[in-house]
KOLFIRO-933511 format. One line per field, with one value per residue (C-alpha): x, y, z; chain; residue number from 1. Coordinates in Angstrom, 1 decimal, always signed. Example, Ala and Ser with C-alpha at 12.3 -4.5 7.8 and 13.67 -1.06 7.14 Angstrom:
// KOLFIRO-933511
u [+12.3,+13.7]
v [-4.5,-1.1]
w [+7.8,+7.1]
chain [A,A]
n [1,2]
This chain:
// KOLFIRO-933511
u [+4.7,+5.3,+1.8,+2.3,+5.5,+3.9,+0.9,+3.4,+5.1,+1.9,+1.3,+5.0,+4.8,+1.6,+3.3,+6.1,+3.7,+1.8,+5.1,+6.3,+2.9,+3.1,+6.8,+5.7,+2.7,+5.2,+7.5,+4.5,+3.5,+6.9,+7.2,+3.9,+5.0,+8.4,+6.5,+4.1,+7.1,+8.9,+5.6,+5.2,+8.9,+8.6,+5.4,+6.6,+9.7,+7.4,+5.3,+8.3,+9.6,+6.1,+5.9,+9.4,+8.3,+5.0,+7.0,+9.7,+9.6,+10.6,+14.2,+14.6,+13.8,+16.3,+19.0,+18.3,+17.7,+20.1,+21.1,+17.3,+16.8,+19.7,+19.0,+15.4,+17.0,+19.0,+15.9,+13.9,+16.5,+15.6,+12.3,+14.3,+14.9,+11.4,+10.8,+13.8,+12.8,+8.9,+9.7,+12.6,+10.4,+8.0,+10.7,+12.2,+9.1,+10.2,+13.8,+14.5,+17.2,+14.9,+12.1,+14.6,+15.5,+12.1,+9.7,+7.3,+8.6,+6.3,+8.6,+12.2,+13.6,+14.2,+14.1,+10.6,+9.5,+6.6,+6.3,+3.2,+0.1,+0.4,+3.9,+3.5,+0.6,+2.8,+5.8,+3.5,+2.5,+5.4,+7.3,+4.1,+3.1,+6.6,+6.1,+2.6,+4.4,+7.1,+4.7,+3.0,+6.4,+7.5,+5.3,+6.1,+9.9,+10.3,+8.4,+10.9,+14.1,+13.6,+13.6,+17.2,+17.8,+14.7,+15.9,+19.4,+17.6,+15.8,+18.9,+21.0,+18.2,+18.0,+21.6,+20.9,+17.8,+19.3,+21.7,+18.4,+17.1,+20.7,+21.2,+17.6,+17.3,+13.4,+10.4,+9.3,+12.7,+12.3,+8.8,+10.2,+13.2,+10.9,+8.7,+11.7,+12.9,+9.6,+9.9,+12.6,+10.7,+7.7,+10.1,+11.3,+7.9,+6.5,+9.2,+10.4,+7.4,+7.0,+10.9,+10.9,+7.9,+9.3,+12.8,+11.9,+10.3,+6.7,+7.7,+9.7,+7.1,+5.7,+8.8,+10.7,+8.0,+7.2,+10.9,+9.4,+7.5,+10.6,+12.7,+10.1,+10.2,+14.2,+14.0,+11.9,+14.2,+17.2,+15.7,+14.5,+18.0,+19.5,+17.4,+17.3,+21.0,+21.0,+17.9,+20.1,+22.1,+20.8,+22.9,+22.0,+24.0,+20.8,+19.1,+21.7,+23.5,+20.4,+19.7,+23.3,+23.1,+20.8,+23.7,+24.7,+22.0,+21.8,+25.4,+26.1,+22.8,+23.3,+26.4,+24.5,+21.5,+23.6,+25.3,+22.0,+20.3,+17.2,+14.0,+13.8,+10.2,+10.7,+13.2,+11.0,+8.5,+11.1,+11.6,+15.2,+15.1,+18.9,+19.2,+16.5,+18.3,+21.5,+19.5,+17.8,+21.2,+22.4,+19.5,+20.0,+22.4,+23.1,+23.8,+20.2,+17.9,+17.5,+17.4,+15.8,+12.8,+12.3,+12.4,+9.9,+7.6,+7.8,+7.4,+4.3,+2.7,+3.8,+2.1,-0.8,-1.0,+0.2,-1.5,-0.7,-0.7,+2.0,+1.1,-0.9,-2.8,-6.0,-5.8,-5.7,-9.3,-10.8,-12.1,-10.5,-7.4,-10.0,-10.6,-7.0,-6.1,-8.9,-7.5,-4.0,-5.4,-7.8,-5.2,-2.8,-5.4,-6.6,-3.2,-4.2,-7.6,-7.0,-4.1,-1.2,-1.9,-2.5,+1.1,+2.5,+0.9,+2.1,+4.4,+1.5,-0.4,+2.6,+2.7,-0.9,-0.2,+2.0,+5.4,+8.0,+8.9,+12.3,+10.6,+7.9,+10.7,+12.3,+9.0,+8.6,+12.0,+10.8,+7.6,+9.5,+11.7,+8.7,+7.4,+10.4,+10.4,+6.5,+7.2,+9.7,+7.0,+4.5,+6.9,+6.0,+2.4,+1.7,+3.7,+1.9,-1.5,-1.9,-2.4,-6.2,-6.3,-3.8,-5.3,-8.8,-7.9,-5.4,-8.1,-10.6,-8.5,-7.4,-10.9,-11.6,-8.6,-9.6,-12.9,-11.3,-9.0,-12.3,-13.7,-10.7,-10.7,-14.5,-14.5,-13.0,-9.4,-7.6,-4.2,-5.6,-7.4,-4.3,-2.1,-4.9,-4.7,-0.9,-1.0,-3.7,-1.7,+1.2,-0.8,-2.4,+1.0,+2.6,-0.3,-0.7,+2.7,+1.8,-1.2,-2.6,+0.6,+3.1,+0.3,-0.6,+2.7,+2.5,-0.9,+0.3,+3.2,+1.2,-2.1,-1.4,-0.9,+3.0,+2.8,+0.9,+2.8,+5.1,+2.0,-0.2,+1.9,+2.4,-1.3,-1.8,+0.7,-0.8,-4.1,-2.2,-0.9,-4.6,-6.2,-3.3,-3.5,-7.0,-6.3,-3.2,-5.2,-8.1,-5.8,-4.2,-7.4,-8.7,-5.8,-5.3,-6.7,-7.8,-9.4,-11.5,-9.7,-10.7,-7.7,-8.5,-11.9,-10.4,-10.4,-14.0,-13.4,-10.7,-12.5,-15.3,-13.2,-11.0,-14.4,-15.4,-12.1,-12.6,-16.0,-14.7,-11.5,-13.8,-15.8,-13.2,-9.7,-8.7,-6.2,-3.1,-0.9,+1.0,-0.4,+1.8,+1.4,-0.3,-2.9,-3.5,-4.2,-6.5,-8.3,-9.0,-10.1,-12.5,-13.9,-13.9,-15.3,-12.5,-13.9,-13.6,-10.1,-8.7,-10.8,-10.5,-8.2,-6.3,-4.8,-1.2,-2.1,-4.5,-3.7,-6.4]
v [-50.4,-46.7,-45.8,-47.7,-45.9,-42.5,-43.5,-44.3,-41.1,-38.9,-39.3,-38.5,-35.3,-34.3,-34.8,-32.7,-29.9,-30.2,-29.9,-27.0,-25.3,-25.8,-24.7,-21.5,-21.1,-21.4,-18.8,-16.4,-17.0,-16.4,-13.2,-11.9,-12.7,-11.0,-7.9,-7.7,-8.2,-5.3,-3.2,-3.8,-3.0,+0.2,+1.2,+0.4,+2.7,+5.3,+5.2,+5.3,+8.7,+10.2,+9.5,+11.0,+14.3,+14.4,+14.0,+16.5,+19.9,+23.2,+23.1,+19.4,+19.9,+22.7,+20.5,+17.6,+19.5,+22.6,+22.6,+22.4,+25.7,+27.2,+26.2,+27.2,+30.6,+30.7,+30.1,+32.6,+35.1,+35.3,+37.0,+40.1,+40.7,+41.1,+43.1,+45.4,+46.2,+46.8,+49.4,+50.7,+51.7,+53.5,+55.3,+56.5,+58.5,+60.8,+61.0,+64.6,+63.2,+60.5,+63.0,+65.1,+62.4,+60.8,+63.3,+66.0,+69.5,+71.8,+74.8,+75.9,+73.2,+69.9,+68.6,+69.4,+67.6,+65.0,+61.4,+61.3,+59.2,+56.6,+55.9,+56.0,+53.2,+51.2,+51.3,+50.1,+47.0,+46.1,+43.9,+42.1,+41.5,+39.7,+37.9,+36.7,+35.0,+33.7,+31.9,+30.3,+28.9,+28.0,+25.0,+23.0,+24.1,+23.0,+19.7,+18.9,+20.3,+20.4,+23.4,+24.0,+24.2,+26.1,+28.7,+28.8,+29.4,+32.4,+33.9,+33.8,+35.5,+38.3,+39.0,+39.6,+41.4,+44.1,+45.2,+46.2,+48.2,+49.8,+51.1,+51.9,+55.5,+55.8,+54.9,+52.2,+50.4,+50.6,+49.3,+46.4,+45.7,+45.6,+43.0,+40.9,+41.2,+40.1,+36.7,+35.4,+36.8,+34.8,+31.6,+32.7,+33.4,+30.1,+28.0,+29.4,+28.4,+25.0,+24.2,+25.6,+23.4,+20.4,+20.2,+20.8,+18.5,+19.4,+21.6,+23.8,+24.3,+27.4,+29.4,+28.4,+29.2,+32.5,+33.8,+34.8,+37.7,+38.5,+38.9,+41.0,+43.4,+43.2,+44.1,+47.1,+48.2,+47.9,+49.8,+52.5,+53.0,+53.0,+55.6,+57.6,+57.7,+58.8,+61.1,+64.3,+63.8,+65.6,+63.4,+60.1,+58.3,+58.8,+56.2,+54.2,+53.1,+51.5,+49.7,+48.5,+47.2,+44.4,+42.6,+42.0,+39.3,+36.8,+35.5,+34.7,+33.2,+31.2,+29.6,+28.8,+27.3,+25.1,+23.8,+23.2,+19.8,+19.0,+18.8,+14.8,+15.1,+16.0,+13.4,+10.7,+11.9,+11.2,+7.6,+8.5,+7.1,+6.8,+10.4,+11.4,+9.5,+11.5,+14.9,+13.9,+13.2,+16.7,+18.4,+16.8,+15.4,+11.9,+10.6,+11.9,+10.7,+7.8,+8.8,+5.6,+5.9,+9.6,+8.5,+5.7,+8.2,+10.5,+7.4,+6.4,+9.9,+10.0,+6.5,+7.6,+10.3,+8.3,+8.3,+7.0,+10.6,+13.2,+16.4,+18.8,+22.1,+20.5,+18.1,+21.4,+22.0,+18.6,+16.8,+17.6,+19.3,+22.1,+22.8,+22.8,+25.1,+27.4,+27.7,+28.7,+31.1,+32.6,+33.0,+34.6,+37.1,+37.9,+39.5,+42.3,+42.7,+42.5,+45.2,+44.8,+47.7,+50.0,+48.6,+49.8,+53.2,+54.0,+56.5,+58.5,+58.7,+59.9,+62.9,+63.4,+63.8,+66.8,+65.4,+66.4,+64.1,+63.2,+62.5,+60.4,+58.4,+57.8,+56.6,+54.3,+52.6,+52.2,+50.6,+48.0,+47.3,+46.7,+44.5,+42.2,+42.2,+41.3,+38.5,+37.0,+37.2,+35.5,+32.3,+31.6,+32.3,+30.3,+27.4,+27.1,+28.6,+27.4,+28.7,+29.1,+30.6,+33.3,+34.0,+34.5,+36.6,+38.7,+39.5,+40.1,+42.6,+44.2,+44.8,+46.7,+48.8,+49.5,+50.6,+53.0,+54.3,+55.1,+56.8,+58.9,+60.1,+60.9,+63.5,+66.3,+67.5,+68.4,+67.9,+65.4,+63.4,+63.3,+62.0,+59.4,+58.3,+58.2,+56.2,+53.7,+53.4,+52.4,+50.0,+48.2,+47.8,+46.2,+44.1,+42.5,+41.1,+39.5,+37.6,+37.2,+37.7,+35.3,+32.9,+32.6,+31.5,+28.6,+27.8,+28.0,+25.7,+23.0,+22.9,+21.4,+17.8,+17.0,+15.8,+19.1,+21.4,+23.3,+23.7,+24.8,+27.6,+28.9,+29.2,+30.6,+33.4,+34.1,+34.8,+37.1,+39.3,+39.1,+40.6,+43.0,+44.8,+46.4,+47.0,+49.0,+51.3,+51.4,+52.2,+54.9,+56.5,+56.6,+58.4,+60.8,+64.3,+64.6,+61.2,+59.6,+61.8,+59.5,+59.7,+57.6,+56.7,+54.0,+52.1,+51.4,+49.9,+47.6,+46.7,+45.6,+43.3,+42.0,+41.2,+39.0,+37.5,+36.6,+35.1,+32.8,+31.8,+31.0,+28.4,+27.1,+27.3,+24.3,+24.1,+22.2,+22.5,+19.3,+17.6,+15.4,+15.6,+12.0,+13.3,+16.4,+14.3,+12.0,+14.8,+16.4,+13.1,+12.3,+16.0,+16.9,+20.3,+23.0,+23.7,+20.1,+19.2,+20.2,+17.6,+14.8,+12.0,+10.2,+6.7,+6.4,+3.2,+4.7,+4.9,+6.4]
w [+23.4,+22.9,+23.9,+27.2,+28.0,+27.2,+29.6,+32.2,+31.7,+31.9,+35.6,+36.3,+34.3,+36.1,+39.4,+38.6,+37.3,+40.7,+42.6,+40.5,+41.1,+44.9,+44.9,+43.0,+45.4,+48.3,+46.8,+46.4,+49.8,+51.2,+49.1,+50.4,+54.0,+53.4,+52.1,+55.1,+57.2,+55.5,+55.6,+59.4,+60.1,+58.3,+59.9,+63.3,+62.5,+61.2,+64.4,+66.6,+64.7,+64.9,+68.7,+69.1,+67.4,+69.4,+72.6,+71.8,+73.7,+71.8,+73.3,+72.6,+69.0,+68.7,+70.4,+68.2,+64.9,+65.2,+61.4,+60.5,+62.3,+60.6,+57.0,+57.6,+58.5,+55.5,+53.2,+55.1,+54.3,+50.6,+51.7,+52.6,+48.8,+48.1,+51.1,+50.4,+46.7,+47.4,+49.9,+47.7,+44.9,+47.3,+49.1,+45.7,+45.0,+48.0,+46.7,+45.3,+42.9,+41.6,+40.9,+39.1,+36.9,+36.2,+37.2,+35.5,+36.2,+38.3,+38.8,+38.1,+40.7,+39.4,+43.0,+43.1,+40.1,+40.5,+39.4,+37.5,+39.0,+36.3,+36.9,+40.8,+40.4,+38.0,+40.3,+43.1,+41.4,+39.0,+41.2,+42.4,+38.7,+38.1,+41.3,+40.1,+37.3,+39.5,+41.9,+39.0,+37.7,+41.1,+41.9,+38.6,+38.8,+42.5,+41.8,+39.0,+40.4,+44.1,+46.6,+46.3,+42.6,+42.1,+44.7,+43.3,+39.6,+41.2,+42.9,+39.7,+37.7,+40.3,+39.9,+36.2,+36.5,+39.0,+36.3,+34.4,+37.3,+37.9,+34.4,+33.7,+32.3,+31.7,+33.7,+31.2,+31.6,+35.6,+35.3,+33.1,+35.4,+38.4,+36.7,+35.9,+39.3,+40.6,+39.0,+41.2,+44.3,+43.4,+43.6,+47.0,+48.4,+47.3,+48.3,+51.5,+53.7,+52.2,+52.8,+56.2,+57.2,+55.8,+57.2,+60.9,+63.6,+64.7,+67.6,+65.4,+62.4,+64.0,+64.9,+61.7,+59.3,+61.2,+60.5,+57.2,+58.8,+60.6,+57.6,+55.7,+58.7,+58.6,+55.0,+55.4,+58.2,+56.0,+53.2,+55.3,+56.8,+53.3,+51.8,+55.1,+54.9,+51.3,+51.2,+51.8,+48.6,+45.3,+43.1,+41.2,+43.9,+46.3,+44.4,+42.6,+45.6,+47.4,+44.0,+43.8,+47.5,+46.3,+44.8,+48.4,+48.8,+46.0,+45.6,+49.4,+49.6,+46.5,+48.1,+51.3,+49.4,+47.2,+50.5,+52.2,+52.2,+50.1,+51.6,+52.7,+52.1,+48.5,+48.2,+49.6,+47.3,+44.4,+45.7,+46.7,+50.2,+50.7,+49.8,+52.2,+55.1,+54.3,+54.2,+57.6,+59.1,+57.9,+59.6,+63.1,+65.5,+64.3,+67.8,+68.8,+65.8,+64.0,+60.2,+59.1,+61.3,+60.2,+56.5,+57.4,+58.7,+55.7,+53.4,+55.4,+54.7,+51.0,+50.3,+52.2,+49.6,+46.7,+43.2,+39.7,+38.5,+38.6,+40.8,+38.7,+39.4,+38.6,+41.7,+43.8,+42.9,+43.4,+46.6,+50.0,+48.2,+47.2,+50.8,+51.5,+48.6,+49.6,+53.2,+51.9,+49.3,+51.9,+54.5,+52.0,+50.6,+54.1,+54.8,+52.5,+54.1,+57.9,+58.5,+56.1,+54.1,+57.1,+58.4,+54.9,+55.4,+58.9,+57.6,+56.1,+59.4,+61.1,+58.6,+59.2,+62.9,+62.1,+62.2,+59.6,+56.8,+58.4,+61.7,+59.9,+58.4,+61.6,+63.3,+60.2,+61.0,+64.6,+63.6,+61.6,+64.4,+66.7,+64.2,+64.3,+68.0,+67.9,+65.4,+67.9,+70.5,+68.3,+68.0,+71.7,+71.4,+68.2,+69.5,+72.8,+72.3,+68.7,+65.0,+65.0,+68.4,+67.6,+64.0,+65.3,+68.4,+66.4,+63.6,+66.1,+68.1,+64.6,+63.5,+66.8,+66.5,+62.8,+63.9,+66.5,+63.6,+61.8,+64.8,+65.4,+61.7,+61.9,+64.8,+62.7,+62.0,+65.2,+66.9,+69.2,+66.3,+64.2,+67.2,+67.9,+64.2,+64.2,+67.5,+66.1,+62.8,+65.0,+67.1,+64.2,+62.4,+65.4,+66.5,+63.0,+63.2,+66.5,+65.4,+62.0,+59.8,+61.4,+62.2,+58.6,+57.7,+59.7,+58.3,+54.8,+55.5,+57.1,+55.2,+51.7,+51.2,+50.9,+47.2,+46.2,+48.6,+46.0,+43.7,+46.5,+48.2,+44.6,+44.0,+47.5,+47.0,+43.5,+45.3,+47.6,+44.7,+42.7,+45.8,+46.6,+43.2,+43.8,+47.4,+46.7,+44.3,+46.7,+49.7,+47.5,+46.5,+50.0,+51.4,+48.6,+49.3,+45.7,+46.0,+48.9,+51.3,+54.0,+56.4,+59.4,+58.2,+55.8,+59.1,+58.7,+55.1,+56.5,+59.5,+57.2,+55.1,+58.2,+59.8,+56.9,+57.0,+60.8,+60.2,+57.4,+59.6,+62.4,+60.6,+58.2,+59.5,+61.5,+64.5,+63.1,+66.4,+67.4,+64.3,+62.3,+58.5,+58.5,+61.1,+59.1,+55.8,+57.8,+59.4,+56.1,+54.7,+57.3,+56.8,+60.3,+60.9,+61.8,+65.2,+65.9,+65.0,+68.4,+70.1,+67.6,+68.2,+65.4,+66.4,+65.9,+63.7,+61.4,+57.8,+55.5]
chain [A,A,A,A,A,A,A,A,A,A,A,A,A,A,A,A,A,A,A,A,A,A,A,A,A,A,A,A,A,A,A,A,A,A,A,A,A,A,A,A,A,A,A,A,A,A,A,A,A,A,A,A,A,A,A,A,A,A,A,A,A,A,A,A,A,A,A,A,A,A,A,A,A,A,A,A,A,A,A,A,A,A,A,A,A,A,A,A,A,A,A,A,A,A,A,A,A,A,A,A,A,A,A,A,A,A,A,A,A,A,A,A,A,A,A,A,A,A,A,A,A,A,A,A,A,A,A,A,A,A,A,A,A,A,A,A,A,A,A,A,A,A,A,A,A,A,A,A,A,A,A,A,A,A,A,A,A,A,A,A,A,A,A,A,A,A,A,A,A,A,A,A,A,A,A,A,A,A,A,A,A,A,A,A,A,A,A,A,A,A,A,A,A,A,A,A,A,A,A,A,A,A,A,A,A,A,A,A,A,A,A,A,A,A,A,A,A,A,A,A,A,A,A,A,A,A,A,A,A,A,A,A,A,A,A,A,A,A,A,A,A,A,A,A,A,A,A,A,A,A,A,A,A,A,A,A,A,A,A,A,A,A,A,A,A,A,A,A,A,A,A,A,A,A,A,A,A,A,A,A,A,A,A,A,A,A,A,A,A,A,A,A,A,A,A,A,A,A,A,A,A,A,A,A,A,A,A,A,A,A,A,A,A,A,A,A,A,A,A,A,A,A,A,A,A,A,A,A,A,A,A,A,A,A,A,A,A,A,A,A,A,A,A,A,A,A,A,A,A,A,A,A,A,A,A,A,A,A,A,A,A,A,A,A,A,A,A,A,A,A,A,A,A,A,A,A,A,A,A,A,A,A,A,A,A,A,A,A,A,A,A,A,A,A,A,A,A,A,A,A,A,A,A,A,A,A,A,A,A,A,A,A,A,A,A,A,A,A,A,A,A,A,A,A,A,A,A,A,A,A,A,A,A,A,A,A,A,A,A,A,A,A,A,A,A,A,A,A,A,A,A,A,A,A,A,A,A,A,A,A,A,A,A,A,A,A,A,A,A,A,A,A,A,A,A,A,A,A,A,A,A,A,A,A,A,A,A,A,A,A,A,A,A,A,A,A,A,A,A,A,A,A,A,A,A,A,A,A,A,A,A,A,A,A,A,A,A,A,A,A,A,A,A,A,A,A,A,A,A,A,A,A,A,A,A,A,A,A,A,A,A,A,A,A]
n [1,2,3,4,5,6,7,8,9,10,11,12,13,14,15,16,17,18,19,20,21,22,23,24,25,26,27,28,29,30,31,32,33,34,35,36,37,38,39,40,41,42,43,44,45,46,47,48,49,50,51,52,53,54,55,56,57,58,59,60,61,62,63,64,65,66,67,68,69,70,71,72,73,74,75,76,77,78,79,80,81,82,83,84,85,86,87,88,89,90,91,92,93,94,95,96,97,98,99,100,101,102,103,104,105,106,107,108,109,110,111,112,113,114,115,116,117,118,119,120,121,122,123,124,125,126,127,128,129,130,131,132,133,134,135,136,137,138,139,140,141,142,143,144,145,146,147,148,149,150,151,152,153,154,155,156,157,158,159,160,161,162,163,164,165,166,167,168,169,170,171,172,173,174,175,176,177,178,179,180,181,182,183,184,185,186,187,188,189,190,191,192,193,194,195,196,197,198,199,200,201,202,203,204,205,206,207,208,209,210,211,212,213,214,215,216,217,218,219,220,221,222,223,224,225,226,227,228,229,230,231,232,233,234,235,236,237,238,239,240,241,242,243,244,245,246,247,248,249,250,251,252,253,254,255,256,257,258,259,260,261,262,263,264,265,266,267,268,269,270,271,272,273,274,275,276,277,278,279,280,281,282,283,284,285,286,287,288,289,290,291,292,293,294,295,296,297,298,299,300,301,302,303,304,305,306,307,308,309,310,311,312,313,314,315,316,317,318,319,320,321,322,323,324,325,326,327,328,329,330,331,332,333,334,335,336,337,338,339,340,341,342,343,344,345,346,347,348,349,350,351,352,353,354,355,356,357,358,359,360,361,362,363,364,365,366,367,368,369,370,371,372,373,374,375,376,377,378,379,380,381,382,383,384,385,386,387,388,389,390,391,392,393,394,395,396,397,398,399,400,401,402,403,404,405,406,407,408,409,410,411,412,413,414,415,416,417,418,419,420,421,422,423,424,425,426,427,428,429,430,431,432,433,434,435,436,437,438,439,440,441,442,443,444,445,446,447,448,449,450,451,452,453,454,455,456,457,458,459,460,461,462,463,464,465,466,467,468,469,470,471,472,473,474,475,476,477,478,479,480,481,482,483,484,485,486,487,488,489,490,491,492,493,494,495,496,497,498,499,500,501,502,503,504,505,506,507,508,509,510,511,512,513,514,515,516,517,518,519,520,521,522,523,524,525,526,527,528,529,530,531,532,533,534,535,536,537,538,539,540,541,542,543,544]
C-alpha cells in the first residue's frame, strides 16, 4: 500500500520540479530581457549625448558648460607655480644680492660674486628633478584619490616646501628645497591636462587644455616683473620677496580646487554613477543638458575599455596602449627639441645683439607677453584646423627659422648679424607658442585611454624631464663662450632634432579633432594609420 502511494506521488513530484524549472527558466529569460533592455536604453542615451557634443559649436559649448570652462581655468592656474619658480631660480643668478650671499668672490665687491658652474647647473635642474618624482607619484595618487584630492595634496605640500626655500642659508639647502618644491609641480603638470580634457565637451577640449601653455607664459611674466622690480636692491629682500610671493598661489587655489567638482569620468571609472551625474550637473547648465545621457556616454567608453585588472604602469607598454603612450611621451619630449629651449634663451640673444641687461630683460618680458597672445590665437587654429595640422605646420616652420638662426650666426660677428639673431630668437620663441607647444597639450589630453589617463600623462611628463636634463646642459654649453661658443649656430642643432620630431609626427601622430573618446579608442584598436584618421568613419553604433 505504501509502495503504491509512493509511485503515485513520484509523477506529481516530477511535475512540480518541471514546473519550478520552467518558472526559473522564465525568470532567467525575463532577467536577460530586462538586462538587454537596460543596456539598449543606456546605449541610446550614450548615442544621444555623443551626437549632441558632435553637433555643438564652440559658442554653444561655452554657453552650455560655462562652469566646466571655469574649473579648467582654475586647474590650469596650478601651472603658473612651476613656471614662476623655474624662471625665478634662473633670474636669481643675475641678482647682485643673491650672488653676494651665495657666490664665490672675484674682487672686493661682493655684488660681483659669481655662482660657481656646478651650482648654476644644479639650480637649473633641481626643480625638474623633484617634478620627475612628482609625475611618477601622480598617476597612482590620482587613480586612488581623484584629481581634486591629489592636487590638494600637492598644494598643501608646496606651502610647506616654500618655507625651506625661504629660510635656506646655503646652496645645498636651496638645491634640496627646489627638489622638494618640484614634487608638487609634477602632480600639477600630470593632472592638469587630463582633468581639463575630461570635464569639457568635445568642442572645448582644445582651448581648455591649451590654457596650460598660456599660464606657463603668465608665470614667466609675473616672475620677470617681480625680479625686474627688485633687481636694483642690494639687500636680501631682492630675492627673499620673490620667494615669499610664491605663497600667494597655493592656499587660494586649494580653496577653489576643494570646491571644484571631481572629473565625472574618474567617478564613472569608480562606478559612482550618481556622483558623476551630480558632477556633470555642476559643470553645465542643468536646463540645457541631460546629465544622465552624458554619464551614459562616459559609461559606454569606460565599459569599452574595462578589464578585470586595476590600471597599472605595465599596461602602458602593451598592445595599442604602447602606441598611445609613445605618442604622449614623444610629444612631451619634442617640446625640448623643437624650439622650447630657444624660447627660454631669448634674453641671451637680446644681450648678444648689444642690448643692455635691463633692456634685454624688458624684451624678455615683451616676448612672454607675445607668447601669451599667440597661445590665445592658437585656440582658434587648433579648434578649426586640427591638432595634427597645426603641430606639423608649426614644427616645419620652426625648423626653417632655426636654420635661418644658424645661418645668421655663421656669417661673422657684426651688428647686423647680432640683430638678426635677436630677431630670429624672438620669432622662434613666439611662433613656438602658436603651433607645436599649445597643440601638444591638446594631444596629450586626448591620446591616452580613459582608464589609464592619470598614469599616461605622468609617464609622458617624466619623458619630458628625462629629455630636458641633457638638453639644458647642451644648450648651456653651446651658448657659453668658454664652451661651444656657437651663439646663433645652435639653431642648426635644434633644427636637426626638430626635423626628426617632424618626421616622426608626420607618420605616427593622428588627427583627433572632433573625435569622441569612444571613436579614439576604436581607431586605435583598429590600428588605423595616423594619416588615415581624418577620413576614417566610425559608426555611432560601433562598440569594439
